[in-house]
N, C-alpha and C positions, 0 to 999 in steps of 0.2 A: 663469821660471827655476827648475829643480829645486833642491830643498834639497841641502845638502852631503852629508847622510846618503844621500839617494837617489843622488847622483852617485858616491859611494864604492861603493855597491852595484853600480851600473852598470859602473864600472871593473873591479871584482872579477869580475863576470860576463864582461866582455869579454876579460879576459886569461886566463880559464880555458880550457885546451885542450879540444878536442872529444874525446869518448871513443868508441872503436869499439864497434860492437854485438858481442854474444857471438858467437864463431866457430861454424862448422859442423863437419863431420867433419874429423878430422885432428888437428892440433896440440892435443892435450889439450883444448883449448877446442873445438874445432873447428868445424871448418869450420862456419858461421854462418847465421843466419837474419836477414833484413833487410839494410839498407844500412849497413855499418860506417862509423863515423867521421862520421855526419851531424852537422854543427855545430849548436849551439843558436842561437836567434835572437839576434843582437847587441842588447845594450841591454835585454833582456827580463829583468826581475827581479820575482818574485812579491811583491806587496805594495808595489812601488815604482812611482812615476809613470813611464809609458812615454815614452821619448824617441826621436827619430829617430836611427838609427845614424850614427855618424861615418864619414867616408870611409875612415879606416884600419880601422874595424870591418868594413866591407864587404869591403875587400881581404883581410883576414885570413880572414874567413868563406869567401870564394871559394877561397882557398888550401886551407883545410881541406876544403871540398867536393870539390875536385879530388883531394886526397890520398885521401879516402874512396872516391871513384869508382874511382881507380886500384887501391886495395886490393881492392875488391869484384871488379873485373875480373880481377885476378891470382888471387884465391882461386877464382873460378868456373872459370877456365881450368885451374888446378892440380887442382881436384876432378874436373873432367871427364876430365883425363888419368889421374888415379889410378883412376877407375872403369873406364876402358879397360884399365889395367894389371891390375886385379883379375880382369877377365873373361879377359884373355890368359893369366894364370897358372892360374886355376881352382883355387886352393887354399882360399880362404875360403868359409864357408857362404854359400849363395846363388849361388855361381859354380862349385861343385865337383860339380854334377850332370852326368853324362856325356850325359844325354838332352837337356838344355836348353843345354848348352855343350860340344858334342862335339869342338870343335877347340882346346880349351884345352891348354896345355902339359902339365898334370897328366893330362888325359884321354888325350892321345896317348902319354904315357909309359906309362900303365897298359895301353893297348891294345898297345903294342909288347912289353911284358912278357908279357901273356897270349898273344900270338902266338908268342913265343919258347918259352914252356912247351909249347904245343900242338905246335909243330914238333919239339921234343925228344922229346915223347911219341910222336908218329907215327914218328919215326926209330928209336925204341927197339924197336918191334915186340914180340917176346917177351922182350926183355932188360930188363924193368921193374925187376928187382932187381940188375941188373949195376952194377958200380961206375962205369962210364962214363956210364950214364944219370943216376945220382945226382950225379956231378960236373958234368954239363952243366946240370942243374936248379939246382944250387948256384951255378953261374956266372951263370945267368939271374937269379937272385935278387940276387946281388951287384951286377950291372950295374943292376938296377932300383933298389936301395937307394942306389947311388952317384948315379944320375941324379936320384933324389928329393931327396937331400941337396943336390946342386948347384942344383936348382930352388928349394928353400926358401931357400938362401943368396942366390941372385940376387934372389928376391922381397923378402927382408929389406933388401938393399941398395937396391932400388928404392923401398921404403917410407921408408927413411932419407933418401933424396934428396928425396922428396916432402915430408917433414916439414921438412927444412932449407929448401927453397924457400918453403914457407908462412911459416916463421919469418922469413926474409929479407924477405918482402913486408910482414909485420907490423912489422919493425924499420924499414923504409923509411917506412912510414906514421907510426910514432911520431916519427921524426926530422923529417918534414915538418910534423907537428902542432906539435912543439916549436918549430921555426923560425918557423912562422906566429904562435905566441904571442909570441915575442920581437920579430918584426916589428911586431906590433900595439902592443906597449909602446913601441918606439922611434918608430914613426910617430905615436903619440899624444903623445909628449913633444915631437916636432918640429912638431906641428900648431899652427896659429895658435890661440891661446886664445880662448875665447868672451868675449863682452862681460862686463866686470867688474860683478858684482852689488854692491848697496849693502852696505857693511860691511867692505870690504877695505882701505879707507884709502888713503894715499898709495902711490905706486909701482904703481898699478893693474895694468898688464899683467905686470910682473915678479912682483908678489905672486900674481897669478892663476896664472902658470906654475909658480911655486914650490909653490902649493897643489896643483896637479895632480900634480906629482912626489911630494909627500907622500902624496897619496891612493893613487897607484899603488904606492908603496913599502909603504904600510900594507896594501894588498890582497895584495901578494906575500907578506907575512909572515903574513897571516891563514890 
């Protein structure tokens, strides 16, 4: 039978919620490497005697593992979608090269502007210094600048949506981990107490269950 100090350490370890791994690109943390939210091994305490995990430890660990997997899948899908969005807009470095990304929105806008300028020039003939030619070229530039502004605003809105969805996935994960922690505590309190070790005196089972509650309460305050 493990010592009381060892059991208190085990309980403290068991009720500690799992922490997600650092994120990968995106949300300030971002977006992540590794599997976020991988739970620690139940009942594993450095320097303490190793004990078989309780049924309620395993159930909570399974809930944490499912939450971590769901977060990882959500983040992977969102990151893949954002990569496609960056390529579609072609505004960021690495995606703004017309040779490697010729059909991005930014590249097509620039091509339309260049064609408009050439068309105006060809139509002008010998009237390169005429007011009509200058006005047409100014109109071409205005339309390009307007299109570029709309493109950048649309891109910013898409990025904000991406960040929001990643944060929502993280919030869902945190909520599931917190709920798993409470379920672990409540299931541990409701579980049948282990055989009474020597030294608990009269009232065996009741004293044992009381001691478990005291240990969990102490672990939560620690």
